[in-house]
ChimeraX commands (.cxc) that place a marker at each C-alpha (Angstrom):
marker #1 position 19.55,-41.83,94.66 radius 0.5
marker #1 position 19.12,-42.29,90.74 radius 0.5
marker #1 position 15.41,-41.35,90.90 radius 0.5
marker #1 position 16.28,-38.02,93.09 radius 0.5
marker #1 position 18.87,-36.98,90.20 radius 0.5
marker #1 position 16.20,-38.08,87.21 radius 0.5
marker #1 position 13.71,-35.82,89.14 radius 0.5
marker #1 position 15.95,-32.52,89.55 radius 0.5
marker #1 position 16.56,-32.81,86.10 radius 0.5
marker #1 position 13.55,-33.53,84.67 radius 0.5
marker #1 position 12.51,-30.74,87.25 radius 0.5
marker #1 position 15.07,-28.00,85.82 radius 0.5
marker #1 position 14.12,-29.26,82.23 radius 0.5
marker #1 position 10.47,-28.17,82.70 radius 0.5
marker #1 position 11.36,-24.79,84.45 radius 0.5
marker #1 position 14.09,-23.91,81.90 radius 0.5
marker #1 position 10.93,-24.57,78.83 radius 0.5
marker #1 position 8.64,-22.04,80.90 radius 0.5
marker #1 position 11.30,-19.49,81.98 radius 0.5
marker #1 position 13.15,-18.88,79.27 radius 0.5
marker #1 position 10.51,-18.01,76.79 radius 0.5
marker #1 position 9.03,-15.71,79.20 radius 0.5
marker #1 position 12.02,-14.00,79.80 radius 0.5
marker #1 position 13.31,-13.65,76.05 radius 0.5
marker #1 position 9.75,-11.94,74.82 radius 0.5
marker #1 position 10.13,-9.16,77.73 radius 0.5
marker #1 position 12.99,-8.53,75.97 radius 0.5
marker #1 position 11.28,-7.53,72.43 radius 0.5
marker #1 position 10.90,-4.35,71.37 radius 0.5
marker #1 position 7.29,-2.33,71.87 radius 0.5
marker #1 position 5.33,-2.15,68.83 radius 0.5
marker #1 position 2.96,0.34,67.96 radius 0.5
marker #1 position 1.12,-0.78,64.99 radius 0.5
marker #1 position 0.83,1.37,62.08 radius 0.5
marker #1 position 3.86,3.63,63.01 radius 0.5
marker #1 position 7.93,3.17,62.93 radius 0.5
marker #1 position 10.26,5.14,65.30 radius 0.5
marker #1 position 12.57,6.98,63.49 radius 0.5
marker #1 position 14.50,9.17,65.72 radius 0.5
marker #1 position 15.00,10.14,69.60 radius 0.5
marker #1 position 15.94,13.43,71.31 radius 0.5
marker #1 position 16.05,15.03,74.93 radius 0.5
marker #1 position 14.62,18.13,75.47 radius 0.5
marker #1 position 15.42,20.26,78.82 radius 0.5
marker #1 position 12.38,22.16,79.76 radius 0.5
marker #1 position 12.97,25.28,82.10 radius 0.5
marker #1 position 10.52,27.17,84.52 radius 0.5
marker #1 position 11.75,30.38,82.21 radius 0.5
marker #1 position 10.58,29.80,79.16 radius 0.5
marker #1 position 8.12,27.36,76.81 radius 0.5
marker #1 position 9.74,25.07,74.96 radius 0.5
marker #1 position 8.62,23.30,71.74 radius 0.5
marker #1 position 9.84,19.96,69.72 radius 0.5
marker #1 position 12.83,19.76,67.37 radius 0.5
marker #1 position 11.16,21.52,64.04 radius 0.5
marker #1 position 13.73,19.20,62.25 radius 0.5
marker #1 position 11.40,15.77,63.51 radius 0.5
marker #1 position 8.07,16.99,64.19 radius 0.5
marker #1 position 8.03,18.43,60.19 radius 0.5
marker #1 position 7.78,14.73,59.51 radius 0.5
marker #1 position 6.24,12.68,62.61 radius 0.5
marker #1 position 2.97,11.22,62.65 radius 0.5
marker #1 position 3.44,10.46,66.45 radius 0.5
marker #1 position 5.67,11.07,69.64 radius 0.5
marker #1 position 5.23,9.66,72.86 radius 0.5
marker #1 position 7.00,11.46,75.46 radius 0.5
marker #1 position 8.56,10.71,78.83 radius 0.5
marker #1 position 8.70,13.22,81.33 radius 0.5
marker #1 position 11.65,13.15,83.84 radius 0.5
marker #1 position 12.74,15.25,86.84 radius 0.5
marker #1 position 9.77,18.05,87.33 radius 0.5
marker #1 position 6.40,18.34,86.48 radius 0.5
marker #1 position 5.25,19.94,83.01 radius 0.5
marker #1 position 2.63,21.51,82.12 radius 0.5
marker #1 position 1.64,21.67,78.21 radius 0.5
marker #1 position -0.63,22.51,75.51 radius 0.5
marker #1 position -1.13,21.53,72.08 radius 0.5
marker #1 position -3.76,23.95,70.52 radius 0.5
marker #1 position -0.82,26.71,69.78 radius 0.5
marker #1 position -1.50,28.38,73.24 radius 0.5
marker #1 position 1.39,29.05,75.97 radius 0.5
marker #1 position 1.48,26.88,79.11 radius 0.5
marker #1 position 2.32,28.87,82.26 radius 0.5
marker #1 position 2.52,27.54,85.84 radius 0.5
marker #1 position -1.09,27.10,86.97 radius 0.5
marker #1 position -2.34,26.92,83.12 radius 0.5
marker #1 position -2.33,23.95,80.59 radius 0.5
marker #1 position -2.09,20.19,81.12 radius 0.5
marker #1 position -0.15,18.94,84.01 radius 0.5
marker #1 position 1.87,15.77,83.83 radius 0.5
marker #1 position 3.43,15.01,87.01 radius 0.5
marker #1 position 6.62,13.28,86.80 radius 0.5
marker #1 position 7.17,11.16,89.65 radius 0.5
marker #1 position 3.86,9.57,88.51 radius 0.5
marker #1 position 5.46,8.28,85.51 radius 0.5
marker #1 position 2.84,9.99,83.47 radius 0.5
marker #1 position 3.82,10.05,79.49 radius 0.5
marker #1 position 2.60,11.82,76.37 radius 0.5
marker #1 position 1.63,10.77,73.40 radius 0.5
marker #1 position 0.07,12.55,70.45 radius 0.5
marker #1 position -0.59,11.34,67.03 radius 0.5
marker #1 position -1.72,14.15,65.47 radius 0.5
marker #1 position 0.91,16.38,63.36 radius 0.5
marker #1 position -1.34,19.32,64.23 radius 0.5
marker #1 position -0.94,18.40,67.97 radius 0.5
marker #1 position 2.49,17.88,67.47 radius 0.5
marker #1 position 3.64,21.07,65.85 radius 0.5
marker #1 position 1.13,22.72,68.65 radius 0.5
marker #1 position 2.83,21.02,71.45 radius 0.5
marker #1 position 4.62,23.73,73.92 radius 0.5
marker #1 position 5.95,22.78,77.51 radius 0.5
marker #1 position 7.09,24.87,80.50 radius 0.5
marker #1 position 8.65,23.14,83.67 radius 0.5
marker #1 position 7.12,23.11,86.96 radius 0.5
marker #1 position 9.40,23.43,90.63 radius 0.5
marker #1 position 12.77,23.10,88.20 radius 0.5
marker #1 position 14.07,22.31,85.36 radius 0.5
marker #1 position 12.35,18.87,83.48 radius 0.5
marker #1 position 14.15,16.45,81.01 radius 0.5
marker #1 position 11.67,15.22,78.43 radius 0.5
marker #1 position 12.65,12.08,76.52 radius 0.5
marker #1 position 11.25,11.98,73.19 radius 0.5
marker #1 position 10.32,9.33,70.42 radius 0.5
marker #1 position 9.41,10.20,67.37 radius 0.5
marker #1 position 7.59,7.97,64.62 radius 0.5
marker #1 position 6.69,8.05,61.39 radius 0.5
marker #1 position 3.25,6.25,59.88 radius 0.5
marker #1 position 3.82,3.29,58.06 radius 0.5
marker link #1:1,2 radius 0.2
marker link #1:2,3 radius 0.2
marker link #1:3,4 radius 0.2
marker link #1:4,5 radius 0.2
marker link #1:5,6 radius 0.2
marker link #1:6,7 radius 0.2
marker link #1:7,8 radius 0.2
marker link #1:8,9 radius 0.2
marker link #1:9,10 radius 0.2
marker link #1:10,11 radius 0.2
marker link #1:11,12 radius 0.2
marker link #1:12,13 radius 0.2
marker link #1:13,14 radius 0.2
marker link #1:14,15 radius 0.2
marker link #1:15,16 radius 0.2
marker link #1:16,17 radius 0.2
marker link #1:17,18 radius 0.2
marker link #1:18,19 radius 0.2
marker link #1:19,20 radius 0.2
marker link #1:20,21 radius 0.2
marker link #1:21,22 radius 0.2
marker link #1:22,23 radius 0.2
marker link #1:23,24 radius 0.2
marker link #1:24,25 radius 0.2
marker link #1:25,26 radius 0.2
marker link #1:26,27 radius 0.2
marker link #1:27,28 radius 0.2
marker link #1:28,29 radius 0.2
marker link #1:29,30 radius 0.2
marker link #1:30,31 radius 0.2
marker link #1:31,32 radius 0.2
marker link #1:32,33 radius 0.2
marker link #1:33,34 radius 0.2
marker link #1:34,35 radius 0.2
marker link #1:35,36 radius 0.2
marker link #1:36,37 radius 0.2
marker link #1:37,38 radius 0.2
marker link #1:38,39 radius 0.2
marker link #1:39,40 radius 0.2
marker link #1:40,41 radius 0.2
marker link #1:41,42 radius 0.2
marker link #1:42,43 radius 0.2
marker link #1:43,44 radius 0.2
marker link #1:44,45 radius 0.2
marker link #1:45,46 radius 0.2
marker link #1:46,47 radius 0.2
marker link #1:47,48 radius 0.2
marker link #1:48,49 radius 0.2
marker link #1:49,50 radius 0.2
marker link #1:50,51 radius 0.2
marker link #1:51,52 radius 0.2
marker link #1:52,53 radius 0.2
marker link #1:53,54 radius 0.2
marker link #1:54,55 radius 0.2
marker link #1:55,56 radius 0.2
marker link #1:56,57 radius 0.2
marker link #1:57,58 radius 0.2
marker link #1:58,59 radius 0.2
marker link #1:59,60 radius 0.2
marker link #1:60,61 radius 0.2
marker link #1:61,62 radius 0.2
marker link #1:62,63 radius 0.2
marker link #1:63,64 radius 0.2
marker link #1:64,65 radius 0.2
marker link #1:65,66 radius 0.2
marker link #1:66,67 radius 0.2
marker link #1:67,68 radius 0.2
marker link #1:68,69 radius 0.2
marker link #1:69,70 radius 0.2
marker link #1:70,71 radius 0.2
marker link #1:71,72 radius 0.2
marker link #1:72,73 radius 0.2
marker link #1:73,74 radius 0.2
marker link #1:74,75 radius 0.2
marker link #1:75,76 radius 0.2
marker link #1:76,77 radius 0.2
marker link #1:77,78 radius 0.2
marker link #1:78,79 radius 0.2
marker link #1:79,80 radius 0.2
marker link #1:80,81 radius 0.2
marker link #1:81,82 radius 0.2
marker link #1:82,83 radius 0.2
marker link #1:83,84 radius 0.2
marker link #1:84,85 radius 0.2
marker link #1:85,86 radius 0.2
marker link #1:86,87 radius 0.2
marker link #1:87,88 radius 0.2
marker link #1:88,89 radius 0.2
marker link #1:89,90 radius 0.2
marker link #1:90,91 radius 0.2
marker link #1:91,92 radius 0.2
marker link #1:92,93 radius 0.2
marker link #1:93,94 radius 0.2
marker link #1:94,95 radius 0.2
marker link #1:95,96 radius 0.2
marker link #1:96,97 radius 0.2
marker link #1:97,98 radius 0.2
marker link #1:98,99 radius 0.2
marker link #1:99,100 radius 0.2
marker link #1:100,101 radius 0.2
marker link #1:101,102 radius 0.2
marker link #1:102,103 radius 0.2
marker link #1:103,104 radius 0.2
marker link #1:104,105 radius 0.2
marker link #1:105,106 radius 0.2
marker link #1:106,107 radius 0.2
marker link #1:107,108 radius 0.2
marker link #1:108,109 radius 0.2
marker link #1:109,110 radius 0.2
marker link #1:110,111 radius 0.2
marker link #1:111,112 radius 0.2
marker link #1:112,113 radius 0.2
marker link #1:113,114 radius 0.2
marker link #1:114,115 radius 0.2
marker link #1:115,116 radius 0.2
marker link #1:116,117 radius 0.2
marker link #1:117,118 radius 0.2
marker link #1:118,119 radius 0.2
marker link #1:119,120 radius 0.2
marker link #1:120,121 radius 0.2
marker link #1:121,122 radius 0.2
marker link #1:122,123 radius 0.2
marker link #1:123,124 radius 0.2
marker link #1:124,125 radius 0.2
marker link #1:125,126 radius 0.2
marker link #1:126,127 radius 0.2
marker link #1:127,128 radius 0.2
view
């Protein structure tokens, strides 16, 4: 009986030594080497007009990470205007994201929603 209890305690100890570090490491913040996150925003993109990123944030942004929710979008980073059938397609249900790390591309980003409003979750980064 004592051996069974000791084995169970030993098993629990080994499991806790292995699992606790895994659980703790999965909760750590994601770091992007060379960049520090400085702001987050939410942008509603409609089907009726082209949207741009916040002019306050893009003035100093070295990079942006954009998650698309709700509906698909088309976007351009060359300063041109995206439309229903022209521009890079991002399919929201495929969990596609946009990562821009060029200030000119960030300032030129334009998006339009396809099939209904989309929501962009945006994180702005500065270069370290």
